[in-house]
Backbone as a printed PyTorch tensor [residue, N CA C, xyz], in Angstrom:
tensor([[[ 27.1370,  38.2770, -12.3600],
         [ 26.3980,  37.5930, -13.6740],
         [ 25.9140,  36.6600, -12.5470]],

        [[ 24.2170,  36.5570, -12.6850],
         [ 23.4820,  35.9530, -11.3930],
         [ 23.5600,  34.3450, -11.4070]],

        [[ 23.4280,  34.3280, -10.3870],
         [ 23.2690,  32.5760,  -9.8470],
         [ 22.3280,  31.8230, -11.0060]],

        [[ 22.3900,  30.6840, -10.9650],
         [ 21.2160,  30.4310, -11.9160],
         [ 20.5070,  28.4690, -11.0510]],

        [[ 19.8040,  29.1070, -10.1980],
         [ 19.4340,  28.0570,  -8.9790],
         [ 17.5500,  27.2270, -10.0160]],

        [[ 17.1870,  26.3410,  -9.5090],
         [ 16.2900,  25.5160,  -9.6480],
         [ 15.1430,  26.3730,  -8.5220]],

        [[ 13.8990,  26.4780,  -8.7710],
         [ 13.5040,  27.4180,  -7.6840],
         [ 12.8510,  26.0780,  -6.7320]],

        [[ 12.8920,  26.4630,  -5.5130],
         [ 12.7100,  25.6900,  -4.4060],
         [ 11.5310,  26.5260,  -3.5320]],

        [[ 10.2210,  26.3390,  -4.0880],
         [  8.8880,  27.0570,  -3.7630],
         [  8.2860,  25.7650,  -2.3280]],

        [[  8.3240,  25.6360,  -1.1640],
         [  7.7230,  25.3090,  -0.5120],
         [  6.2110,  25.2080,   0.0350]],

        [[  5.8560,  26.4890,  -0.8250],
         [  4.0090,  26.7610,  -0.7970],
         [  3.8890,  26.3490,  -2.4150]],

        [[  4.5510,  25.8310,  -3.0460],
         [  3.5270,  25.6810,  -3.4730],
         [  2.1970,  25.3370,  -3.9050]],

        [[  0.9550,  24.5050,  -4.4550],
         [  0.5150,  23.8950,  -4.6670],
         [  0.5690,  22.4350,  -4.8050]],

        [[  0.9500,  21.9680,  -5.9590],
         [  1.5110,  20.3840,  -5.9380],
         [  3.0760,  21.0440,  -5.9550]],

        [[  3.5280,  19.4570,  -5.9670],
         [  4.7700,  18.6530,  -5.0510],
         [  4.9330,  18.0620,  -6.5520]],

        [[  3.8640,  16.5770,  -6.2240],
         [  3.9820,  15.6320,  -7.0030],
         [  3.5190,  15.8560,  -8.1760]],

        [[  3.1090,  15.3230,  -9.0500],
         [  2.3180,  15.0810, -10.1470],
         [  0.8130,  15.0340,  -9.9910]],

        [[  0.1040,  15.7130, -10.5910],
         [ -1.3740,  15.4870,  -9.4980],
         [ -2.0890,  14.0840,  -9.6750]],

        [[ -1.6250,  13.3520, -10.9670],
         [ -1.9340,  11.9100, -11.3530],
         [ -0.0430,  10.5680, -10.6250]],

        [[ -1.4360,   9.7510,  -9.5180],
         [ -0.8710,   8.3890,  -9.2720],
         [  0.0930,   7.6740,  -9.9270]],

        [[ -0.4300,   8.0120, -11.4010],
         [ -0.0170,   6.8200, -12.0720],
         [  1.3630,   7.4980, -12.7060]],

        [[  1.7230,   9.0530, -12.2010],
         [  3.3500,   9.6900, -12.9890],
         [  4.1460,   9.1340, -11.5810]],

        [[  3.9110,   8.5470, -10.7050],
         [  4.8140,   9.5500,  -9.7400],
         [  5.5900,   7.9760,  -9.6450]],

        [[  5.1350,   7.1110,  -9.8990],
         [  6.0590,   5.6950,  -9.6870],
         [  6.5370,   5.1330, -10.9190]],

        [[  8.0080,   5.0770, -11.7860],
         [  8.3220,   4.0340, -12.8960],
         [  7.1540,   2.7760, -13.5590]],

        [[  6.6230,   2.2850, -14.0970],
         [  5.4270,   2.0370, -14.8550],
         [  6.0200,   0.1390, -14.0390]],

        [[  7.9730,  -0.5630, -14.4770],
         [  8.0080,  -0.8520, -13.8990],
         [  8.1290,  -1.3400, -12.4710]],

        [[  7.9670,  -0.2790, -11.7740],
         [  7.9650,  -0.3690,  -9.7540],
         [  7.2600,  -1.5510,  -9.0800]],

        [[  7.7410,  -2.5320,  -8.1850],
         [  7.3310,  -3.6800,  -7.5690],
         [  5.5720,  -3.1760,  -6.9840]],

        [[  5.2730,  -1.5240,  -6.5730],
         [  3.9770,  -1.4130,  -5.8070],
         [  2.9610,  -1.9150,  -7.0470]],

        [[  3.7280,  -1.6790,  -8.4570],
         [  2.5980,  -1.3350,  -9.4450],
         [  1.8770,  -3.5940,  -9.2830]],

        [[  3.1730,  -3.8650,  -9.3970],
         [  3.0410,  -4.9800,  -9.5140],
         [  2.0910,  -5.6830,  -8.0540]],

        [[  2.4920,  -4.9870,  -6.9640],
         [  1.3210,  -5.5010,  -6.2830],
         [  0.1080,  -5.4250,  -6.0310]],

        [[ -0.3060,  -3.2360,  -6.9800],
         [ -1.7570,  -3.6710,  -7.1530],
         [ -2.5610,  -4.8170,  -8.0370]],

        [[ -1.7390,  -4.5480,  -9.2690],
         [ -2.5550,  -5.1060,  -9.8970],
         [ -2.3620,  -7.0800,  -9.8570]],

        [[ -1.1780,  -7.5690,  -8.7110],
         [ -1.5890,  -9.3550,  -8.2980],
         [ -2.9900,  -9.0420,  -7.3980]],

        [[ -2.8080,  -8.2180,  -6.2840],
         [ -4.1380,  -8.0960,  -5.6630],
         [ -5.5900,  -8.0470,  -6.0800]],

        [[ -5.5850,  -7.5120,  -7.3530],
         [ -6.9170,  -7.6020,  -8.1160],
         [ -7.1760,  -8.8970,  -8.8540]],

        [[ -6.4790,  -9.2370,  -9.1010],
         [ -6.6850, -10.8170,  -9.3310],
         [ -7.0180, -11.9270,  -8.3170]],

        [[ -6.6950, -11.6960,  -7.1290],
         [ -7.1460, -12.5330,  -5.4970],
         [ -8.6230, -12.2640,  -5.4790]],

        [[ -9.4530, -13.3000,  -5.2130],
         [-10.3820, -13.0830,  -4.0070],
         [-10.7070, -12.7990,  -3.2230]],

        [[-10.7910, -11.8940,  -2.6560],
         [-10.8150, -10.8250,  -1.2230],
         [-12.3250, -10.9670,  -0.4420]],

        [[-12.9020, -12.2670,  -1.1650],
         [-14.6490, -12.3520,  -0.5580],
         [-13.9950, -12.3360,   1.0310]],

        [[-13.3610, -13.4340,   1.4000],
         [-13.0290, -13.0230,   2.7580],
         [-13.1610, -12.2510,   3.4690]],

        [[-12.5760, -11.3190,   2.9680],
         [-12.0350, -10.1640,   3.7080],
         [-12.8070,  -9.6260,   3.2980]],

        [[-14.2000,  -9.2290,   2.7710],
         [-14.8550,  -8.0910,   2.6430],
         [-16.0660,  -8.9450,   3.2670]],

        [[-16.1860, -10.4700,   3.5570],
         [-17.4170, -11.1190,   4.7760],
         [-17.7840, -10.6770,   5.6820]],

        [[-16.6040, -10.1740,   6.0140],
         [-16.2520,  -9.9430,   7.7980],
         [-17.4520,  -8.2210,   8.2480]],

        [[-17.4450,  -7.7040,   7.0420],
         [-18.0430,  -6.0210,   7.1700],
         [-19.1150,  -6.1020,   7.1680]],

        [[-19.5940,  -5.2320,   7.6090],
         [-21.4510,  -5.1640,   7.5870],
         [-21.9400,  -4.6630,   6.5820]],

        [[-23.0380,  -5.3270,   6.0760],
         [-23.3750,  -4.5170,   4.3170],
         [-24.4840,  -3.5500,   4.6890]],

        [[-24.6120,  -3.1840,   5.6740],
         [-26.2560,  -2.2510,   5.9180],
         [-25.7420,  -0.6260,   6.0140]],

        [[-24.1390,  -0.5170,   6.0330],
         [-23.6670,   0.7880,   5.8850],
         [-23.6030,   1.2870,   7.2080]],

        [[-24.0500,   0.9680,   8.2600],
         [-23.9480,   0.6880,   9.7850],
         [-21.7770,   1.3970,  10.0040]],

        [[-22.4880,   2.0920,  11.3910],
         [-20.5680,   1.6960,  11.4270],
         [-19.7340,   2.7510,  10.5470]],

        [[-18.4030,   3.3250,  11.6940],
         [-17.2490,   3.6370,  11.1930],
         [-17.4440,   3.0830,   9.5480]],

        [[-16.9050,   4.1900,   8.6990],
         [-16.7940,   3.5060,   7.5060],
         [-15.1460,   2.7040,   7.4890]],

        [[-14.8500,   1.5420,   7.0640],
         [-13.1690,   1.3110,   7.5700],
         [-12.5250,   1.4780,   6.4000]],

        [[-11.6170,   1.2750,   5.9160],
         [-10.1750,   1.7540,   4.6750],
         [-11.1970,   0.1140,   3.5950]],

        [[-11.0650,   0.9630,   2.5080],
         [-10.9840,  -0.4530,   1.9660],
         [-10.3110,  -1.9660,   1.4960]],

        [[-10.7520,  -2.8800,   1.7050],
         [ -9.8620,  -3.7450,   2.2920],
         [ -8.6520,  -4.5780,   1.1440]],

        [[ -9.4690,  -3.7990,  -0.0320],
         [ -8.1080,  -4.4380,  -1.2190],
         [ -6.3580,  -3.6280,  -0.9970]],

        [[ -7.4170,  -1.9130,  -0.5240],
         [ -6.2240,  -1.2140,  -0.1610],
         [ -5.5230,  -2.1900,   0.0440]],

        [[ -6.5290,  -1.9800,   2.1290],
         [ -5.5860,  -2.8820,   2.8580],
         [ -4.2110,  -3.7220,   2.9460]],

        [[ -4.7410,  -4.6710,   1.4300],
         [ -4.3890,  -6.4010,   1.4130],
         [ -3.4240,  -5.2680,   0.2750]],

        [[ -3.2620,  -5.4480,   0.0010],
         [ -1.8840,  -3.8450,  -1.3370],
         [ -0.9610,  -3.8560,  -0.7970]],

        [[ -1.3700,  -2.9980,   0.1890],
         [ -0.9200,  -2.3510,   1.6220],
         [  0.3360,  -2.7060,   2.2440]],

        [[ -0.4520,  -4.0900,   2.1970],
         [  0.3510,  -4.7150,   4.0470],
         [  1.7040,  -6.3700,   2.9730]],

        [[  0.6370,  -6.5660,   2.1000],
         [  1.2680,  -7.2890,   0.9880],
         [  2.8080,  -6.5030,   0.3120]],

        [[  3.0130,  -5.7100,  -0.1040],
         [  3.5570,  -4.2340,  -0.1190],
         [  4.1710,  -4.5770,   0.8990]],

        [[  3.6910,  -4.1250,   1.8730],
         [  5.0390,  -3.5150,   3.3900],
         [  6.2290,  -4.6390,   3.5610]],

        [[  5.4330,  -6.2980,   3.2570],
         [  6.2380,  -7.5340,   3.5600],
         [  7.0330,  -7.4980,   2.8620]],

        [[  7.0610,  -6.9390,   1.6880],
         [  7.6910,  -7.3870,   0.1680],
         [  9.0120,  -6.7420,   0.7910]],

        [[  8.6100,  -4.8360,   1.3030],
         [  9.8930,  -4.7450,   0.9980],
         [ 10.5570,  -4.5640,   2.3390]],

        [[ 10.1410,  -4.9690,   3.3200],
         [ 10.8430,  -5.9260,   4.5250],
         [ 10.5280,  -4.9080,   5.8690]],

        [[  9.1530,  -4.4530,   5.5190],
         [  8.4390,  -3.7100,   7.2560],
         [  7.3520,  -4.4000,   7.3940]],

        [[  7.5080,  -4.2750,   8.6030],
         [  6.1560,  -5.2200,   9.4530],
         [  6.0150,  -5.0460,  10.0130]],

        [[  6.7080,  -3.3690,  10.9300],
         [  5.5350,  -3.1020,  11.8610],
         [  4.5810,  -2.2620,  11.7820]],

        [[  3.8550,  -2.4960,  12.2850],
         [  2.5540,  -1.2380,  11.7020],
         [  2.7230,   0.2710,  12.0160]],

        [[  3.9630,   0.5600,  13.1440],
         [  4.0110,   2.1260,  12.9560],
         [  5.3560,   2.4220,  12.1330]],

        [[  5.4360,   0.9350,  11.7930],
         [  6.8790,   1.6450,  10.1710],
         [  5.8180,   2.0990,   9.0220]],

        [[  5.1230,   1.1410,   9.1050],
         [  4.0250,   0.9770,   8.1020],
         [  3.2250,   2.4520,   7.6090]],

        [[  2.5600,   2.8060,   8.9110],
         [  1.8130,   3.9300,   8.9610],
         [  2.7040,   5.2940,   8.9260]],

        [[  4.2140,   5.4420,   8.8420],
         [  5.3810,   5.9980,   8.7670],
         [  5.2910,   6.0820,   7.6310]],

        [[  5.2450,   4.9840,   6.8490],
         [  6.1210,   5.3660,   5.0100],
         [  4.2510,   5.4210,   4.3790]],

        [[  3.7870,   5.2200,   4.9270],
         [  1.9960,   5.9220,   4.3750],
         [  2.2220,   7.6470,   4.2640]],

        [[  3.4080,   8.2130,   5.4740],
         [  3.7070,   9.3650,   5.2600],
         [  4.2270,   9.6660,   4.5700]],

        [[  6.0210,   9.6560,   4.4160],
         [  6.7180,   9.0780,   4.0940],
         [  7.5690,   9.2910,   2.9230]],

        [[  6.5490,   7.5830,   2.4160],
         [  7.0740,   6.7090,   1.2630],
         [  6.0880,   7.2380,  -0.2140]],

        [[  6.4160,   7.4890,  -1.4370],
         [  5.7870,   7.3700,  -2.3380],
         [  5.6570,   6.1950,  -2.5130]],

        [[  5.7390,   5.5380,  -2.8240],
         [  5.4230,   3.9600,  -3.3540],
         [  4.2330,   3.5540,  -2.5060]],

        [[  4.3800,   3.7540,  -0.7460],
         [  2.8730,   3.2790,   0.3970],
         [  1.8070,   4.2310,  -0.4440]],

        [[  2.1850,   5.9330,  -0.4510],
         [  1.4510,   6.4430,  -0.7210],
         [  0.6860,   5.8910,  -2.1730]],

        [[  1.3280,   5.6700,  -3.3490],
         [  0.3630,   5.2060,  -3.8150],
         [ -0.5510,   4.3160,  -4.0760]],

        [[ -0.2870,   3.1950,  -2.9970],
         [ -0.5710,   2.1230,  -3.3840],
         [ -1.5420,   2.2470,  -1.9730]],

        [[ -1.6210,   3.5880,  -0.6510],
         [ -2.9430,   3.8740,  -0.0440],
         [ -3.5800,   5.0780,  -0.7400]],

        [[ -3.5040,   5.7920,  -2.1910],
         [ -4.3840,   6.4520,  -2.7140],
         [ -4.5000,   8.1290,  -2.2950]],

        [[ -2.6020,   7.8640,  -1.2480],
         [ -2.4810,   9.3760,  -0.5000],
         [ -3.6010,   8.9590,   0.8820]],

        [[ -3.9790,   7.8000,   1.1490],
         [ -4.9380,   7.7020,   2.6770],
         [ -4.1120,   6.8660,   3.6020]],

        [[ -3.0610,   7.8900,   4.7660],
         [ -2.8240,   7.1810,   5.5280],
         [ -3.2360,   6.1020,   6.8860]],

        [[ -3.6880,   5.1900,   7.3370],
         [ -4.6090,   4.2040,   7.9440],
         [ -3.0180,   4.0430,   9.5030]],

        [[ -3.6260,   4.4200,  10.8890],
         [ -3.3060,   4.5000,  11.4470],
         [ -2.2950,   2.8940,  11.9590]],

        [[ -1.5070,   3.6540,  12.8680],
         [ -1.0320,   1.5530,  13.3240],
         [ -2.0740,   0.8970,  13.6440]],

        [[ -2.9920,   1.5440,  14.6220],
         [ -3.5030,   0.6870,  15.2610],
         [ -4.6500,   0.2720,  13.9220]],

        [[ -5.5560,   1.2970,  13.3620],
         [ -5.9870,   0.8600,  12.5190],
         [ -5.2830,  -0.7910,  11.5600]],

        [[ -4.1060,  -0.6010,  11.1310],
         [ -2.8930,  -1.5020,  10.2920],
         [ -2.9400,  -2.8890,  11.5390]],

        [[ -2.8380,  -2.9000,  12.5400],
         [ -2.6250,  -3.8310,  13.3970],
         [ -4.1110,  -4.8750,  13.9900]],

        [[ -5.0770,  -4.4610,  13.3500],
         [ -6.7210,  -4.1730,  13.6310],
         [ -6.4670,  -5.4700,  12.9780]],

        [[ -6.4950,  -4.7440,  11.2220],
         [ -7.0560,  -5.4440,  10.1570],
         [ -5.5990,  -6.6510,  10.2110]],

        [[ -4.8280,  -6.6540,  10.2030],
         [ -3.2260,  -7.8990,  10.1090],
         [ -4.3010,  -8.7620,  10.8420]],

        [[ -4.7530,  -8.0620,  12.4020],
         [ -4.8230, -10.0660,  13.1690],
         [ -6.9640, -10.0330,  12.8430]],

        [[ -7.5000,  -9.5700,  12.6830],
         [ -8.4340,  -9.5180,  12.0920],
         [ -8.9500, -10.8060,  10.6790]],

        [[ -8.0100, -10.6470,   9.7430],
         [ -7.6710, -11.1700,   8.8550],
         [ -6.5700, -12.2730,   8.6090]],

        [[ -6.3160, -12.4820,  10.4320],
         [ -5.1600, -13.4250,  10.1290],
         [ -5.3080, -14.3680,   8.6670]],

        [[ -6.3180, -15.2950,   9.0420],
         [ -5.7800, -16.9440,   8.0920],
         [ -5.8100, -16.4230,   7.0300]],

        [[ -6.7250, -15.4640,   5.9970],
         [ -7.2820, -15.3060,   4.8420],
         [ -5.8050, -14.6110,   4.9310]],

        [[ -5.3650, -13.7950,   5.1050],
         [ -3.6980, -12.7810,   4.2440],
         [ -2.7550, -14.4930,   4.7740]],

        [[ -2.4330, -14.8650,   5.6630],
         [ -1.7290, -16.4190,   5.1740],
         [ -1.7420, -16.7830,   4.0430]],

        [[ -3.1090, -17.5770,   3.6760],
         [ -3.4240, -18.1460,   2.4430],
         [ -2.3690, -17.5440,   0.8970]],

        [[ -3.0980, -15.8480,   1.8290],
         [ -2.7620, -15.4750,   0.2250],
         [ -1.4860, -14.8640,  -0.3350]],

        [[ -0.7080, -14.6600,   1.3080],
         [  0.6440, -13.8720,   1.5480],
         [  1.3490, -15.0040,   0.7450]],

        [[  1.0740, -16.8720,   1.0980],
         [  1.7260, -17.4940,   1.0120],
         [  2.1750, -17.7520,  -0.9080]],

        [[  0.9880, -17.7180,  -1.6310],
         [  1.2190, -17.6020,  -3.0390],
         [  1.5100, -16.1820,  -3.7830]],

        [[  1.1410, -14.7830,  -2.9600],
         [  1.6390, -13.9460,  -3.2710],
         [  3.4140, -14.0780,  -3.4630]],

        [[  3.3250, -15.3170,  -2.3540],
         [  5.2110, -14.4970,  -2.2420],
         [  6.1580, -15.7240,  -3.2690]],

        [[  5.0330, -17.0150,  -3.6500],
         [  5.1070, -17.6990,  -4.7110],
         [  5.6850, -16.2510,  -6.4710]],

        [[  4.8020, -16.4060,  -6.2110],
         [  4.4460, -15.1720,  -7.7190],
         [  5.6380, -14.2700,  -7.6580]],

        [[  5.8950, -13.7330,  -6.6540],
         [  6.6350, -12.3380,  -5.9180],
         [  7.7540, -12.8800,  -6.8020]],

        [[  8.5040, -13.8640,  -6.2500],
         [  9.9820, -14.4160,  -6.3970],
         [  9.8890, -15.0010,  -8.2430]],

        [[  9.1180, -15.2580,  -8.2710],
         [  8.9330, -15.7870,  -9.9000],
         [  9.6700, -14.7970, -10.9050]],

        [[  8.6500, -13.1330, -10.4650],
         [  8.4310, -12.5080, -11.4820],
         [  9.5430, -11.1580, -10.9430]],

        [[ 10.0370, -10.8710,  -9.0080],
         [ 11.2520, -10.0780,  -8.7810],
         [ 12.0410, -10.5060,  -7.3690]],

        [[ 13.0140, -11.6850,  -8.2360],
         [ 13.8430, -11.8950,  -7.1260],
         [ 14.5250, -11.6970,  -6.0050]],

        [[ 14.6850, -10.3180,  -6.3550],
         [ 15.8100,  -9.4330,  -5.2360],
         [ 14.7490,  -8.7660,  -4.6930]],

        [[ 13.7970,  -9.1500,  -4.6780],
         [ 12.8310,  -8.7380,  -3.5150],
         [ 12.6360,  -9.3700,  -1.6920]],

        [[ 12.4460,  -8.9340,  -0.7510],
         [ 12.4380,  -9.7350,   0.1860],
         [ 11.2410,  -9.9280,   0.7790]],

        [[ 11.1520, -11.1410,   1.5460],
         [  9.8450, -11.4470,   1.8530],
         [ 10.0320, -11.8250,   3.6810]]])
């Protein structure tokens, strides 16, 4: 009798579902972070970027804020660690829409927006503890 194994083809086009919505369960912390960031006023973050379109395109500030808040919530503080998790961790890939900011970009964003991030993080941390009490901060 032939053995019965599930196929393991690493050359197939899609290993994950094509929709990011299907990568994580509905109650995952990443979805909470994305929803919370949608409600935050991020004008302080957008205000420091050029409005004329000149220069290299930056990562979307809303995505970077969600990335940092989620990273802090799961205990990842290192810019290099965050970059690595954007490559390897499905939740981080969902947060960044499969984009991978490098560690220098993450560190510069954090330094450039230190004050507004600190204010939003305080409010976010309180809300997070109310809704997800087992989360690290």
